[in-house]
C-alpha positions in Angstrom: -4.3 -34.4 -12.0 -4.1 -31.4 -9.4 -3.6 -28.0 -11.4 -0.8 -25.9 -10.1 -2.1 -22.9 -8.4 -1.0 -19.3 -8.7 0.8 -17.9 -5.7 0.9 -14.4 -4.8 3.5 -12.7 -2.6 1.7 -10.9 0.4 3.5 -8.5 3.1 0.5 -8.5 5.2 -3.3 -9.5 6.1 -5.2 -7.6 8.6 -8.6 -8.6 9.7 -11.4 -6.4 11.0 -10.5 -3.2 9.0 -13.5 -0.3 9.0 -11.7 2.3 7.1 -11.2 0.6 3.7 -14.4 0.1 2.1 -18.0 -0.8 3.5 -18.5 -2.6 6.6 -15.8 -4.6 8.5 -13.1 -6.1 6.1 -10.1 -7.9 5.7 -7.2 -6.0 4.1 -4.8 -8.2 1.9 -1.5 -6.2 1.2 0.4 -7.3 -2.0 4.1 -6.9 -2.6 5.4 -4.7 -5.3 4.8 -1.2 -6.3 5.7 0.6 -9.6 5.6 4.0 -7.4 8.1 5.3 -4.8 6.3 7.7 -2.8 8.6 9.7 -0.6 5.9 9.9 2.2 4.9 6.1 1.9 3.5 4.3 5.1 4.2 0.8 3.7 7.7 1.0 2.2 7.9 -2.8 2.8 5.5 -3.3 -0.1 7.7 -1.6 -2.5 9.5 -4.4 -3.9 8.4 -7.8 -5.3 10.5 -9.9 -3.2 11.0 -11.1 0.3 13.3 -9.0 2.3 14.6 -8.8 5.7 13.5 -6.1 8.4 15.7 -5.1 11.6 13.8 -4.1 14.5 16.6 -2.5 16.6 14.1 -2.1 19.8 14.1 -6.0 19.9 17.7 -6.7 19.2 19.6 -8.0 22.4 23.0 -7.6 21.1 23.8 -4.7 23.3 22.1 -6.1 26.5 23.0 -9.7 26.1 25.9 -9.8 23.6 23.8 -11.9 21.0 25.7 -12.6 17.6 23.8 -15.3 16.3 22.6 -13.2 13.1 26.2 -12.3 12.5 27.4 -15.9 12.7 24.3 -16.9 10.6 24.7 -14.7 7.5 26.6 -16.5 4.8 27.4 -13.3 3.2 28.8 -11.4 6.0 26.5 -8.7 5.6 25.8 -8.2 9.2 28.6 -6.7 11.6 29.2 -4.6 14.7 29.8 -1.0 14.8 33.4 -0.2 16.0 32.2 1.6 19.0 30.2 -1.3 20.2 26.8 0.5 20.0 25.0 -2.1 17.9 24.9 -4.3 15.0 24.5 -2.8 11.2 23.6 -4.2 7.9 25.0 -4.1 4.6 21.5 -3.5 2.8 23.0 -3.8 -0.4 24.1 -7.3 -0.1 20.8 -8.2 1.8 19.2 -7.3 -1.6 20.3 -10.1 -3.3 20.0 -12.6 -0.6 16.9 -15.1 -0.7 17.6 -17.5 1.8 17.8 -14.9 5.1 19.3 -17.3 7.5 19.7 -14.2 9.9 15.8 -14.5 10.4 15.9 -17.9 11.1 18.8 -17.2 13.6 17.3 -14.2 15.6 15.3 -15.4 18.6 13.9 -12.3 19.6 12.1 -11.3 16.3 14.6 -8.3 15.7 15.6 -9.8 12.4 12.1 -10.7 10.4 10.9 -11.5 6.9 8.7 -9.3 5.2 6.8 -11.0 2.5 5.0 -14.5 2.4 4.1 -16.6 -0.5 0.6 -17.7 -0.4 -1.5 -19.9 -2.5 -4.9 -18.8 -3.9 -6.7 -21.7 -1.9 -4.7 -20.5 1.2 -5.9 -17.1 0.8 -9.3 -17.9 0.2 -9.5 -20.2 3.4 -8.5 -16.9 5.2 -11.0 -15.0 3.7 -13.8 -17.4 4.2 -12.7 -17.6 7.9 -12.9 -13.9 8.3 -16.4 -13.7 6.5 -18.1 -14.7 9.6 -17.2 -11.4 11.3 -17.7 -9.0 8.5 -21.2 -8.6 8.8 -23.7 -8.0 5.9 -21.6 -5.2 4.2 -18.1 -6.2 4.7 -15.7 -8.1 2.3 -12.1 -8.0 1.3 -9.8 -5.1 0.5 -6.6 -5.5 -1.5 -4.0 -3.1 -1.0 -0.3 -2.7 -1.3 2.2 -2.0 -2.9 0.2 -2.2 -5.8 -2.3 -4.9 -5.8 -2.4 -5.0 -9.8 1.1 -5.6 -10.3 0.9 -9.4 -9.4 -2.0 -9.9 -12.3 -2.2 -13.6 -12.4 -2.7 -14.0 -8.7 -4.9 -11.1 -8.1 -7.2 -11.9 -11.2 -7.6 -15.6 -9.9 -8.4 -14.7 -6.4 -11.0 -11.9 -7.4 -12.8 -14.4 -9.8 -13.0 -16.9 -6.8 -14.1 -14.2 -4.6 -16.9 -13.5 -7.0 -18.0 -17.1 -7.0 -18.0 -16.8 -3.4 -20.3 -13.9 -3.2 -17.6 -11.9 -1.3 -17.7 -8.1 -1.8 -14.3 -6.9 -3.0 -12.7 -3.7 -3.0 -9.1 -2.5 -4.2 -6.8 0.6 -2.9 -4.9 1.1 -6.2 -2.3 3.9 -7.9 -3.9 2.7 -11.3 -0.6 2.7 -12.6 -1.0 -0.6 -14.6 -1.8 -1.8 -18.1 -5.3 -0.4 -19.0 -6.7 -3.6 -20.5 -5.7 -5.6 -17.4 -7.3 -2.6 -15.2 -10.4 -2.7 -17.0 -10.6 -6.7 -16.8 -9.9 -6.9 -13.2 -12.1 -4.0 -12.1 -15.1 -6.5 -13.5 -14.7 -8.2 -10.4 -14.5 -5.5 -7.9 -17.2 -3.6 -6.2 -15.6 -0.4 -4.6 -12.4 1.3 -5.4 -10.1 3.8 -3.9 -7.7 5.3 -6.8 -5.1 8.1 -5.7 -4.5 11.2 -7.5 -1.3 12.4 -6.0 -0.6 15.7 -8.1 -2.3 17.0 -11.4 1.2 17.9 -12.9 3.0 15.3 -14.4 6.9 16.3 -13.5 5.8 17.2 -9.9 4.0 13.8 -9.6 7.4 12.3 -10.8 9.5 14.3 -8.6 7.8 12.8 -5.4 6.6 9.4 -6.6 9.3 8.3 -9.4 6.7 8.3 -12.2 4.3 10.7 -13.9 0.7 10.6 -13.9 -0.8 10.2 -17.5 -0.9 6.5 -17.1 -3.1 7.0 -13.9 -5.3 9.9 -15.1 -5.8 8.2 -18.4 -6.8 5.0 -16.6 -9.2 6.9 -14.3 -10.9 8.2 -17.4 -11.2 4.8 -19.2 -12.6 3.2 -16.2 -15.4 5.8 -15.7 -16.3 5.7 -19.5 -16.4 1.9 -19.5 -19.3 2.2 -17.5 -18.1 0.1 -14.6 -20.7 -0.4 -12.3 -19.0 -0.3 -8.8 -18.3 2.8 -6.4 -15.1 4.9 -7.1 -13.6 7.2 -4.6 -10.5 9.5 -5.6 -8.2 9.5 -2.9 -5.4 12.3 -2.2 -2.7 11.9 0.3 -2.4 15.8 1.3 1.6 16.5 1.3 2.4 20.2 2.6 4.7 21.8 -0.1 3.8 19.2 -2.3 0.2 18.7 -3.6 -1.6 21.1 -1.2 -1.6 24.3 -3.1 -4.8 26.0 -4.3 -3.7 25.5 -7.9 -3.5 21.9 -7.6 -6.4 21.3 -5.6 -8.5 23.3 -8.2 -6.9 21.6 -11.1 -7.8 18.1 -9.4 -11.3 19.1 -8.7 -11.7 20.4 -12.6 -10.4 17.1 -13.8 -12.9 15.5 -11.4 -15.8 17.4 -12.6 -14.8 17.0 -16.2 -14.7 13.1 -15.9 -17.9 13.0 -13.9 -16.3 11.9 -10.5 -18.1 12.9 -7.6 -16.4 11.7 -4.5 -12.9 12.3 -3.1 -11.1 11.7 0.1 -8.3 13.8 1.5 -5.9 12.2 3.7 -3.8 14.3 5.9 0.1 13.4 5.9 1.1 11.2 8.9 4.5 9.7 9.8 2.9 6.6 11.0 5.5 4.6 8.6 8.7 6.3 9.5 9.9 3.4 11.7 9.4 0.9 8.8 11.9 3.1 6.6 14.4 2.7 9.3 13.8 -1.2 9.7 14.6 -1.5 6.0 17.6 0.6 6.2 16.2 3.5 4.2 16.2 7.1 4.9 12.9 8.6 5.5 12.5 12.0 3.5 9.7 13.5 5.8 11.4 12.9 9.1 11.3 16.7 9.9 7.8 17.2 8.8 4.9 17.3 11.2 1.6 15.5 10.6 -1.1 17.8 9.1 -4.3 18.3 11.6 -7.4 17.5 9.7 -8.9 20.9 10.5 -6.3 22.6 8.2 -7.7 20.7 5.3 -10.9 22.7 5.5 -10.4 25.2 2.8 -9.2 22.4 0.4 -12.3 20.6 1.2 -14.3 23.8 0.1 -12.7 23.8 -3.3 -14.4 20.4 -4.0 -17.7 21.3 -2.4 -18.1 24.3 -4.3 -18.0 22.2 -7.4 -20.6 19.7 -6.1 -18.0 17.2 -5.4 -18.2 15.2 -2.3 -15.0 15.7 -0.1 -14.4 13.5 2.8 -11.3 14.2 5.1 -9.4 11.6 7.0 -11.5 8.6 7.9 -14.8 10.3 7.5 -15.8 8.5 4.0 -19.2 7.3 4.4 -19.8 3.6 3.1 
């Protein structure tokens, strides 16, 4: 009798990444995240469900008068602007749609489905295909969303990766059940864990959750004597977490816990278009990206405490 396989919801798989762990890697982005970071570059990974995205640059409604998506939607969630400037979507109605006929009707990939259910064996087939190009130090990195949200799937895949001698990495918020985190990390060789702010209320203000679980899980992982390599990561957001007080508090926490590496990522707006495609307002649309050289004084605070601090994509692997 064939056993039923776990399936995971994945919103992207990228091959040949060199910034998300040692060597050349395949990135697997799992859907669903408990955080709602206002600068998020992957908002399409927030929800644990398949969802439509509208890329207006590919829509031919204005140029060719196409109305295929309007006619295909059984819920009348798509309509035309009264001034004839294009189509609009009622995203509230779309949130409960599971069939997404509009995406099948669109012949120009303006309306697409974000998220695909994939079995453990199908994902392993992709990883085994890609491993021919990883080199000796590469492997797979699980990202998201929050990869530990889909517990049964990620744990099963991690075990299969270890059985296949595949190097494993994770990019996680660590906002998850502690026992599960420690269980899953047994099958992981390298980890990026984000610390976005040391003040719980400031953390909640911009991410939707406080930071107590995250910090406690980091301490638990370190004291568990996990043998892998952990690099703390901080997206540096002007006016939110770039104050000297917060950087010092982060460095002091790392020093106390015994953490030795952090990666500062300057804010960028590369994900802004995805917010529009999902019908959401991007809170940081007026903010400019931060040049890496501006982070020098923040980097010094960590270096003065004997904590290795990498800026941007300078993390050595």
